[in-house]
Jmol script that loads the backbone (N, CA, C; Angstrom):
load data "model"
ATOM      1  N   MET A   1      52.528 -22.120  82.210  1.00  0.00           N
ATOM      2  CA  MET A   1      51.564 -23.252  82.268  1.00  0.00           C
ATOM      3  C   MET A   1      52.246 -24.326  83.099  1.00  0.00           C
ATOM      4  N   ALA A   2      51.432 -24.943  83.987  1.00  0.00           N
ATOM      5  CA  ALA A   2      52.022 -26.020  84.802  1.00  0.00           C
ATOM      6  C   ALA A   2      51.897 -27.392  84.104  1.00  0.00           C
ATOM      7  N   LYS A   3      52.707 -28.288  84.483  1.00  0.00           N
ATOM      8  CA  LYS A   3      52.636 -29.655  83.965  1.00  0.00           C
ATOM      9  C   LYS A   3      52.211 -30.642  85.072  1.00  0.00           C
ATOM     10  N   VAL A   4      51.558 -31.644  84.655  1.00  0.00           N
ATOM     11  CA  VAL A   4      51.125 -32.702  85.630  1.00  0.00           C
ATOM     12  C   VAL A   4      52.275 -33.734  85.718  1.00  0.00           C
ATOM     13  N   THR A   5      52.739 -34.085  86.929  1.00  0.00           N
ATOM     14  CA  THR A   5      53.780 -35.064  87.033  1.00  0.00           C
ATOM     15  C   THR A   5      53.279 -36.478  86.849  1.00  0.00           C
ATOM     16  N   SER A   6      54.163 -37.478  86.845  1.00  0.00           N
ATOM     17  CA  SER A   6      53.719 -38.888  86.698  1.00  0.00           C
ATOM     18  C   SER A   6      52.888 -39.266  87.939  1.00  0.00           C
ATOM     19  N   LYS A   7      53.003 -38.536  89.033  1.00  0.00           N
ATOM     20  CA  LYS A   7      52.234 -38.915  90.198  1.00  0.00           C
ATOM     21  C   LYS A   7      51.008 -38.038  90.273  1.00  0.00           C
ATOM     22  N   LEU A   8      50.622 -37.447  89.180  1.00  0.00           N
ATOM     23  CA  LEU A   8      49.437 -36.525  89.084  1.00  0.00           C
ATOM     24  C   LEU A   8      49.493 -35.377  90.009  1.00  0.00           C
ATOM     25  N   GLN A   9      50.732 -34.786  90.186  1.00  0.00           N
ATOM     26  CA  GLN A   9      50.848 -33.610  91.063  1.00  0.00           C
ATOM     27  C   GLN A   9      51.051 -32.347  90.165  1.00  0.00           C
ATOM     28  N   VAL A  10      50.527 -31.264  90.679  1.00  0.00           N
ATOM     29  CA  VAL A  10      50.663 -29.918  89.939  1.00  0.00           C
ATOM     30  C   VAL A  10      51.285 -28.912  90.838  1.00  0.00           C
ATOM     31  N   THR A  11      52.117 -28.099  90.321  1.00  0.00           N
ATOM     32  CA  THR A  11      52.706 -27.009  91.092  1.00  0.00           C
ATOM     33  C   THR A  11      51.853 -25.724  90.844  1.00  0.00           C
ATOM     34  N   ILE A  12      51.607 -25.044  91.983  1.00  0.00           N
ATOM     35  CA  ILE A  12      50.788 -23.803  91.922  1.00  0.00           C
ATOM     36  C   ILE A  12      51.869 -22.697  91.703  1.00  0.00           C
ATOM     37  N   PRO A  13      51.656 -21.832  90.765  1.00  0.00           N
ATOM     38  CA  PRO A  13      52.580 -20.648  90.597  1.00  0.00           C
ATOM     39  C   PRO A  13      52.674 -19.881  91.829  1.00  0.00           C
ATOM     40  N   LYS A  14      53.854 -19.428  92.198  1.00  0.00           N
ATOM     41  CA  LYS A  14      54.039 -18.749  93.420  1.00  0.00           C
ATOM     42  C   LYS A  14      53.204 -17.453  93.547  1.00  0.00           C
ATOM     43  N   ALA A  15      53.086 -16.714  92.387  1.00  0.00           N
ATOM     44  CA  ALA A  15      52.280 -15.447  92.480  1.00  0.00           C
ATOM     45  C   ALA A  15      50.811 -15.800  92.879  1.00  0.00           C
ATOM     46  N   LEU A  16      50.237 -16.902  92.366  1.00  0.00           N
ATOM     47  CA  LEU A  16      48.876 -17.250  92.673  1.00  0.00           C
ATOM     48  C   LEU A  16      48.783 -17.768  94.112  1.00  0.00           C
ATOM     49  N   ALA A  17      49.788 -18.553  94.553  1.00  0.00           N
ATOM     50  CA  ALA A  17      49.839 -19.030  95.907  1.00  0.00           C
ATOM     51  C   ALA A  17      49.817 -17.907  96.923  1.00  0.00           C
ATOM     52  N   ASP A  18      50.648 -16.881  96.642  1.00  0.00           N
ATOM     53  CA  ASP A  18      50.755 -15.695  97.486  1.00  0.00           C
ATOM     54  C   ASP A  18      49.508 -14.966  97.536  1.00  0.00           C
ATOM     55  N   ARG A  19      48.858 -14.776  96.349  1.00  0.00           N
ATOM     56  CA  ARG A  19      47.648 -14.002  96.166  1.00  0.00           C
ATOM     57  C   ARG A  19      46.484 -14.550  97.007  1.00  0.00           C
ATOM     58  N   TYR A  20      46.412 -15.873  96.962  1.00  0.00           N
ATOM     59  CA  TYR A  20      45.281 -16.580  97.543  1.00  0.00           C
ATOM     60  C   TYR A  20      45.595 -17.259  98.905  1.00  0.00           C
ATOM     61  N   GLY A  21      46.791 -16.958  99.488  1.00  0.00           N
ATOM     62  CA  GLY A  21      47.158 -17.439 100.774  1.00  0.00           C
ATOM     63  C   GLY A  21      47.336 -18.992 100.885  1.00  0.00           C
ATOM     64  N   ILE A  22      47.853 -19.570  99.787  1.00  0.00           N
ATOM     65  CA  ILE A  22      48.118 -20.972  99.741  1.00  0.00           C
ATOM     66  C   ILE A  22      49.514 -21.187 100.140  1.00  0.00           C
ATOM     67  N   ALA A  23      49.848 -21.964 101.231  1.00  0.00           N
ATOM     68  CA  ALA A  23      51.148 -22.244 101.707  1.00  0.00           C
ATOM     69  C   ALA A  23      51.397 -23.783 101.662  1.00  0.00           C
ATOM     70  N   PRO A  24      52.638 -24.203 101.683  1.00  0.00           N
ATOM     71  CA  PRO A  24      52.937 -25.613 101.730  1.00  0.00           C
ATOM     72  C   PRO A  24      52.125 -26.331 102.850  1.00  0.00           C
ATOM     73  N   GLY A  25      51.448 -27.429 102.542  1.00  0.00           N
ATOM     74  CA  GLY A  25      50.648 -28.165 103.516  1.00  0.00           C
ATOM     75  C   GLY A  25      49.191 -27.659 103.508  1.00  0.00           C
ATOM     76  N   ALA A  26      48.946 -26.586 102.811  1.00  0.00           N
ATOM     77  CA  ALA A  26      47.506 -26.138 102.779  1.00  0.00           C
ATOM     78  C   ALA A  26      46.622 -27.015 102.032  1.00  0.00           C
ATOM     79  N   GLU A  27      45.400 -27.107 102.487  1.00  0.00           N
ATOM     80  CA  GLU A  27      44.390 -27.933 101.643  1.00  0.00           C
ATOM     81  C   GLU A  27      43.728 -27.056 100.607  1.00  0.00           C
ATOM     82  N   ILE A  28      43.563 -27.693  99.454  1.00  0.00           N
ATOM     83  CA  ILE A  28      42.812 -27.027  98.340  1.00  0.00           C
ATOM     84  C   ILE A  28      41.759 -27.962  97.887  1.00  0.00           C
ATOM     85  N   GLU A  29      40.683 -27.411  97.337  1.00  0.00           N
ATOM     86  CA  GLU A  29      39.648 -28.213  96.711  1.00  0.00           C
ATOM     87  C   GLU A  29      39.698 -28.193  95.178  1.00  0.00           C
ATOM     88  N   TRP A  30      39.422 -29.295  94.550  1.00  0.00           N
ATOM     89  CA  TRP A  30      39.378 -29.311  93.079  1.00  0.00           C
ATOM     90  C   TRP A  30      37.901 -29.487  92.693  1.00  0.00           C
ATOM     91  N   LEU A  31      37.320 -28.456  92.082  1.00  0.00           N
ATOM     92  CA  LEU A  31      35.887 -28.497  91.772  1.00  0.00           C
ATOM     93  C   LEU A  31      35.642 -28.469  90.290  1.00  0.00           C
ATOM     94  N   PRO A  32      34.770 -29.431  89.827  1.00  0.00           N
ATOM     95  CA  PRO A  32      34.391 -29.444  88.378  1.00  0.00           C
ATOM     96  C   PRO A  32      33.603 -28.109  88.102  1.00  0.00           C
ATOM     97  N   ALA A  33      33.938 -27.557  86.918  1.00  0.00           N
ATOM     98  CA  ALA A  33      33.237 -26.294  86.556  1.00  0.00           C
ATOM     99  C   ALA A  33      33.035 -26.391  84.984  1.00  0.00           C
ATOM    100  N   GLY A  34      32.116 -27.233  84.587  1.00  0.00           N
ATOM    101  CA  GLY A  34      31.862 -27.402  83.122  1.00  0.00           C
ATOM    102  C   GLY A  34      33.039 -28.092  82.459  1.00  0.00           C
ATOM    103  N   ASP A  35      33.710 -27.375  81.531  1.00  0.00           N
ATOM    104  CA  ASP A  35      34.889 -27.936  80.803  1.00  0.00           C
ATOM    105  C   ASP A  35      36.170 -27.535  81.497  1.00  0.00           C
ATOM    106  N   ALA A  36      36.111 -26.982  82.649  1.00  0.00           N
ATOM    107  CA  ALA A  36      37.261 -26.506  83.464  1.00  0.00           C
ATOM    108  C   ALA A  36      37.237 -27.124  84.836  1.00  0.00           C
ATOM    109  N   ILE A  37      38.334 -26.821  85.557  1.00  0.00           N
ATOM    110  CA  ILE A  37      38.464 -27.310  86.935  1.00  0.00           C
ATOM    111  C   ILE A  37      38.861 -26.049  87.756  1.00  0.00           C
ATOM    112  N   ARG A  38      38.131 -25.822  88.852  1.00  0.00           N
ATOM    113  CA  ARG A  38      38.428 -24.703  89.683  1.00  0.00           C
ATOM    114  C   ARG A  38      39.280 -25.264  90.885  1.00  0.00           C
ATOM    115  N   VAL A  39      40.322 -24.538  91.236  1.00  0.00           N
ATOM    116  CA  VAL A  39      41.138 -24.899  92.354  1.00  0.00           C
ATOM    117  C   VAL A  39      40.835 -23.770  93.357  1.00  0.00           C
ATOM    118  N   VAL A  40      40.307 -24.313  94.528  1.00  0.00           N
ATOM    119  CA  VAL A  40      39.834 -23.346  95.578  1.00  0.00           C
ATOM    120  C   VAL A  40      40.492 -23.650  96.827  1.00  0.00           C
ATOM    121  N   PRO A  41      41.056 -22.606  97.523  1.00  0.00           N
ATOM    122  CA  PRO A  41      41.626 -22.841  98.848  1.00  0.00           C
ATOM    123  C   PRO A  41      40.515 -23.313  99.817  1.00  0.00           C
ATOM    124  N   HIS A  42      40.879 -24.143 100.762  1.00  0.00           N
ATOM    125  CA  HIS A  42      39.908 -24.767 101.673  1.00  0.00           C
ATOM    126  C   HIS A  42      39.151 -23.590 102.343  1.00  0.00           C
ATOM    127  N   ALA A  43      37.910 -23.840 102.747  1.00  0.00           N
ATOM    128  CA  ALA A  43      37.032 -22.795 103.218  1.00  0.00           C
ATOM    129  C   ALA A  43      37.591 -22.085 104.453  1.00  0.00           C
ATOM    130  N   GLU A  44      38.243 -22.906 105.361  1.00  0.00           N
ATOM    131  CA  GLU A  44      38.793 -22.279 106.555  1.00  0.00           C
ATOM    132  C   GLU A  44      39.934 -21.342 106.269  1.00  0.00           C
ATOM    133  N   GLN A  45      40.689 -21.624 105.203  1.00  0.00           N
ATOM    134  CA  GLN A  45      41.784 -20.768 104.838  1.00  0.00           C
ATOM    135  C   GLN A  45      41.340 -19.503 104.190  1.00  0.00           C
ATOM    136  N   ARG A  46      40.173 -19.568 103.497  1.00  0.00           N
ATOM    137  CA  ARG A  46      39.701 -18.324 102.775  1.00  0.00           C
ATOM    138  C   ARG A  46      39.087 -17.336 103.749  1.00  0.00           C
ATOM    139  N   LYS A  47      38.639 -17.795 104.952  1.00  0.00           N
ATOM    140  CA  LYS A  47      38.122 -16.822 105.957  1.00  0.00           C
ATOM    141  C   LYS A  47      39.207 -15.807 106.323  1.00  0.00           C
ATOM    142  N   GLY A  48      38.894 -14.575 106.198  1.00  0.00           N
ATOM    143  CA  GLY A  48      39.836 -13.594 106.616  1.00  0.00           C
ATOM    144  C   GLY A  48      41.016 -13.295 105.673  1.00  0.00           C
ATOM    145  N   VAL A  49      41.160 -14.115 104.676  1.00  0.00           N
ATOM    146  CA  VAL A  49      42.250 -13.934 103.721  1.00  0.00           C
ATOM    147  C   VAL A  49      42.035 -12.746 102.932  1.00  0.00           C
ATOM    148  N   ASP A  50      42.916 -11.739 102.940  1.00  0.00           N
ATOM    149  CA  ASP A  50      42.807 -10.557 102.115  1.00  0.00           C
ATOM    150  C   ASP A  50      41.569  -9.769 102.356  1.00  0.00           C
ATOM    151  N   GLN A  51      41.164  -9.654 103.656  1.00  0.00           N
ATOM    152  CA  GLN A  51      39.906  -8.912 103.937  1.00  0.00           C
ATOM    153  C   GLN A  51      40.089  -7.434 103.423  1.00  0.00           C
ATOM    154  N   SER A  52      41.290  -6.919 103.756  1.00  0.00           N
ATOM    155  CA  SER A  52      41.444  -5.468 103.313  1.00  0.00           C
ATOM    156  C   SER A  52      41.405  -5.320 101.825  1.00  0.00           C
ATOM    157  N   ARG A  53      41.901  -6.346 101.092  1.00  0.00           N
ATOM    158  CA  ARG A  53      41.851  -6.233  99.598  1.00  0.00           C
ATOM    159  C   ARG A  53      40.329  -6.303  99.135  1.00  0.00           C
ATOM    160  N   ARG A  54      39.566  -7.229  99.794  1.00  0.00           N
ATOM    161  CA  ARG A  54      38.160  -7.252  99.404  1.00  0.00           C
ATOM    162  C   ARG A  54      37.422  -6.021  99.676  1.00  0.00           C
ATOM    163  N   LEU A  55      37.749  -5.368 100.838  1.00  0.00           N
ATOM    164  CA  LEU A  55      37.118  -4.073 101.128  1.00  0.00           C
ATOM    165  C   LEU A  55      37.489  -3.058 100.194  1.00  0.00           C
ATOM    166  N   ARG A  56      38.737  -3.012  99.822  1.00  0.00           N
ATOM    167  CA  ARG A  56      39.225  -2.023  98.833  1.00  0.00           C
ATOM    168  C   ARG A  56      38.536  -2.151  97.473  1.00  0.00           C
ATOM    169  N   LEU A  57      38.436  -3.449  96.999  1.00  0.00           N
ATOM    170  CA  LEU A  57      37.702  -3.695  95.778  1.00  0.00           C
ATOM    171  C   LEU A  57      36.217  -3.312  95.859  1.00  0.00           C
ATOM    172  N   PHE A  58      35.629  -3.545  96.966  1.00  0.00           N
ATOM    173  CA  PHE A  58      34.245  -3.166  97.208  1.00  0.00           C
ATOM    174  C   PHE A  58      34.132  -1.635  97.134  1.00  0.00           C
ATOM    175  N   ASP A  59      35.006  -0.928  97.758  1.00  0.00           N
ATOM    176  CA  ASP A  59      34.968   0.528  97.753  1.00  0.00           C
ATOM    177  C   ASP A  59      35.127   1.091  96.358  1.00  0.00           C
ATOM    178  N   GLN A  60      36.074   0.424  95.494  1.00  0.00           N
ATOM    179  CA  GLN A  60      36.274   0.872  94.133  1.00  0.00           C
ATOM    180  C   GLN A  60      35.011   0.640  93.324  1.00  0.00           C
ATOM    181  N   ALA A  61      34.376  -0.575  93.559  1.00  0.00           N
ATOM    182  CA  ALA A  61      33.113  -0.855  92.842  1.00  0.00           C
ATOM    183  C   ALA A  61      31.981   0.171  93.199  1.00  0.00           C
ATOM    184  N   THR A  62      31.943   0.564  94.466  1.00  0.00           N
ATOM    185  CA  THR A  62      30.977   1.496  94.908  1.00  0.00           C
ATOM    186  C   THR A  62      31.267   2.830  94.236  1.00  0.00           C
ATOM    187  N   GLN A  63      32.420   3.276  94.135  1.00  0.00           N
ATOM    188  CA  GLN A  63      32.765   4.532  93.488  1.00  0.00           C
ATOM    189  C   GLN A  63      32.387   4.467  91.987  1.00  0.00           C
ATOM    190  N   ARG A  64      32.651   3.405  91.271  1.00  0.00           N
ATOM    191  CA  ARG A  64      32.253   3.251  89.940  1.00  0.00           C
ATOM    192  C   ARG A  64      30.722   3.416  89.783  1.00  0.00           C
ATOM    193  N   GLN A  65      30.065   2.732  90.683  1.00  0.00           N
ATOM    194  CA  GLN A  65      28.526   2.772  90.613  1.00  0.00           C
ATOM    195  C   GLN A  65      28.070   4.181  90.844  1.00  0.00           C
ATOM    196  N   LEU A  66      28.698   4.895  91.783  1.00  0.00           N
ATOM    197  CA  LEU A  66      28.279   6.309  92.007  1.00  0.00           C
ATOM    198  C   LEU A  66      28.503   7.204  90.849  1.00  0.00           C
ATOM    199  N   ARG A  67      29.655   6.922  90.164  1.00  0.00           N
ATOM    200  CA  ARG A  67      29.947   7.744  88.947  1.00  0.00           C
ATOM    201  C   ARG A  67      28.913   7.378  87.839  1.00  0.00           C
ATOM    202  N   ARG A  68      28.549   6.163  87.717  1.00  0.00           N
ATOM    203  CA  ARG A  68      27.556   5.802  86.700  1.00  0.00           C
ATOM    204  C   ARG A  68      26.220   6.469  86.973  1.00  0.00           C
ATOM    205  N   GLY A  69      25.888   6.562  88.214  1.00  0.00           N
ATOM    206  CA  GLY A  69      24.575   7.138  88.647  1.00  0.00           C
ATOM    207  C   GLY A  69      24.596   8.615  88.563  1.00  0.00           C
ATOM    208  N   SER A  70      25.711   9.266  88.563  1.00  0.00           N
ATOM    209  CA  SER A  70      25.780  10.706  88.654  1.00  0.00           C
ATOM    210  C   SER A  70      25.501  11.324  87.324  1.00  0.00           C
ATOM    211  N   GLY A  71      25.366  10.622  86.250  1.00  0.00           N
ATOM    212  CA  GLY A  71      25.053  11.179  84.922  1.00  0.00           C
ATOM    213  C   GLY A  71      26.280  11.526  84.142  1.00  0.00           C
ATOM    214  N   ALA A  72      27.485  11.317  84.752  1.00  0.00           N
ATOM    215  CA  ALA A  72      28.781  11.609  84.036  1.00  0.00           C
ATOM    216  C   ALA A  72      28.995  10.441  83.077  1.00  0.00           C
ATOM    217  N   ARG A  73      28.543  10.555  81.880  1.00  0.00           N
ATOM    218  CA  ARG A  73      28.685   9.506  80.921  1.00  0.00           C
ATOM    219  C   ARG A  73      29.811   9.730  79.998  1.00  0.00           C
ATOM    220  N   ALA A  74      30.403   8.662  79.434  1.00  0.00           N
ATOM    221  CA  ALA A  74      31.436   8.732  78.494  1.00  0.00           C
ATOM    222  C   ALA A  74      30.819   9.266  77.186  1.00  0.00           C
ATOM    223  N   LYS A  75      31.684   9.746  76.281  1.00  0.00           N
ATOM    224  CA  LYS A  75      31.231  10.265  74.966  1.00  0.00           C
ATOM    225  C   LYS A  75      30.420   9.098  74.243  1.00  0.00           C
ATOM    226  N   SER A  76      29.378   9.481  73.680  1.00  0.00           N
ATOM    227  CA  SER A  76      28.484   8.471  72.972  1.00  0.00           C
ATOM    228  C   SER A  76      29.289   7.823  71.911  1.00  0.00           C
ATOM    229  N   PRO A  77      29.157   6.441  71.790  1.00  0.00           N
ATOM    230  CA  PRO A  77      29.940   5.775  70.724  1.00  0.00           C
ATOM    231  C   PRO A  77      29.292   6.134  69.342  1.00  0.00           C
ATOM    232  N   ALA A  78      28.053   6.679  69.323  1.00  0.00           N
ATOM    233  CA  ALA A  78      27.544   7.013  67.988  1.00  0.00           C
ATOM    234  C   ALA A  78      28.194   8.316  67.393  1.00  0.00           C
ATOM    235  N   ALA A  79      28.909   9.093  68.207  1.00  0.00           N
ATOM    236  CA  ALA A  79      29.460  10.241  67.706  1.00  0.00           C
ATOM    237  C   ALA A  79      30.582   9.937  66.649  1.00  0.00           C
ATOM    238  N   GLY A  80      30.512  10.562  65.512  1.00  0.00           N
ATOM    239  CA  GLY A  80      31.427  10.319  64.508  1.00  0.00           C
ATOM    240  C   GLY A  80      31.107   9.246  63.547  1.00  0.00           C
ATOM    241  N   ARG A  81      30.120   8.501  63.781  1.00  0.00           N
ATOM    242  CA  ARG A  81      29.626   7.422  62.860  1.00  0.00           C
ATOM    243  C   ARG A  81      28.798   7.924  61.755  1.00  0.00           C
ATOM    244  N   GLY A  82      28.006   9.031  62.050  1.00  0.00           N
ATOM    245  CA  GLY A  82      27.171   9.467  60.989  1.00  0.00           C
ATOM    246  C   GLY A  82      25.788   8.933  61.027  1.00  0.00           C
ATOM    247  N   TRP A  83      25.543   8.108  62.025  1.00  0.00           N
ATOM    248  CA  TRP A  83      24.169   7.496  62.210  1.00  0.00           C
ATOM    249  C   TRP A  83      24.033   7.178  63.695  1.00  0.00           C
ATOM    250  N   THR A  84      22.739   7.089  64.075  1.00  0.00           N
ATOM    251  CA  THR A  84      22.428   6.648  65.455  1.00  0.00           C
ATOM    252  C   THR A  84      21.605   5.412  65.440  1.00  0.00           C
ATOM    253  N   ARG A  85      21.452   4.718  66.536  1.00  0.00           N
ATOM    254  CA  ARG A  85      20.644   3.505  66.612  1.00  0.00           C
ATOM    255  C   ARG A  85      19.260   3.775  66.278  1.00  0.00           C
ATOM    256  N   GLU A  86      18.704   4.912  66.668  1.00  0.00           N
ATOM    257  CA  GLU A  86      17.306   5.275  66.419  1.00  0.00           C
ATOM    258  C   GLU A  86      17.122   5.372  64.846  1.00  0.00           C
ATOM    259  N   GLU A  87      18.059   5.997  64.189  1.00  0.00           N
ATOM    260  CA  GLU A  87      17.975   6.149  62.751  1.00  0.00           C
ATOM    261  C   GLU A  87      17.927   4.741  62.053  1.00  0.00           C
ATOM    262  N   LEU A  88      18.694   3.824  62.516  1.00  0.00           N
ATOM    263  CA  LEU A  88      18.652   2.466  61.960  1.00  0.00           C
ATOM    264  C   LEU A  88      17.269   1.830  62.157  1.00  0.00           C
ATOM    265  N   TYR A  89      16.701   2.020  63.364  1.00  0.00           N
ATOM    266  CA  TYR A  89      15.393   1.477  63.587  1.00  0.00           C
ATOM    267  C   TYR A  89      14.311   2.007  62.693  1.00  0.00           C
ATOM    268  N   ARG A  90      14.376   3.372  62.469  1.00  0.00           N
ATOM    269  CA  ARG A  90      13.402   4.064  61.649  1.00  0.00           C
ATOM    270  C   ARG A  90      13.624   3.557  60.176  1.00  0.00           C
ATOM    271  N   ARG A  91      14.931   3.363  59.759  1.00  0.00           N
ATOM    272  CA  ARG A  91      15.105   2.983  58.360  1.00  0.00           C
ATOM    273  C   ARG A  91      14.683   1.627  58.142  1.00  0.00           C
ATOM    274  N   GLY A  92      14.753   0.721  59.100  1.00  0.00           N
ATOM    275  CA  GLY A  92      14.331  -0.678  58.966  1.00  0.00           C
ATOM    276  C   GLY A  92      12.839  -0.847  59.156  1.00  0.00           C
ATOM    277  N   GLY A  93      12.142   0.220  59.528  1.00  0.00           N
ATOM    278  CA  GLY A  93      10.727   0.135  59.702  1.00  0.00           C
ATOM    279  C   GLY A  93      10.270  -0.558  60.973  1.00  0.00           C
ATOM    280  N   VAL A  94      11.242  -0.570  61.989  1.00  0.00           N
ATOM    281  CA  VAL A  94      11.016  -1.236  63.209  1.00  0.00           C
ATOM    282  C   VAL A  94      10.376  -0.233  64.319  1.00  0.00           C
ATOM    283  N   GLY A  95      10.431   1.043  64.163  1.00  0.00           N
ATOM    284  CA  GLY A  95       9.980   1.820  65.242  1.00  0.00           C
ATOM    285  C   GLY A  95       9.305   2.980  64.785  1.00  0.00           C
TER     286      GLY A  95
END
end "model"
wireframe off; spacefill off
backbone 0.3
color backbone group
């Protein structure tokens, strides 16, 4: 957890600065987000930052989506409970 200094300065943890390409002298934006504050690297700095990482994450998401669509489902959570959702609806007179 970071502390705010008497001059209202905050230190960004090195791991986060490295991850988001924030270097000494870089500009960041402080944006209100409800009850929180978002710290966002300046738009020019974000361009091209970690493009290979973004592509890798996109490919991983695509693979997950393909697996979901292939019908390969995980074991039903109802297995071993002794009842199914449909039985509950019938018992409650809802269906």
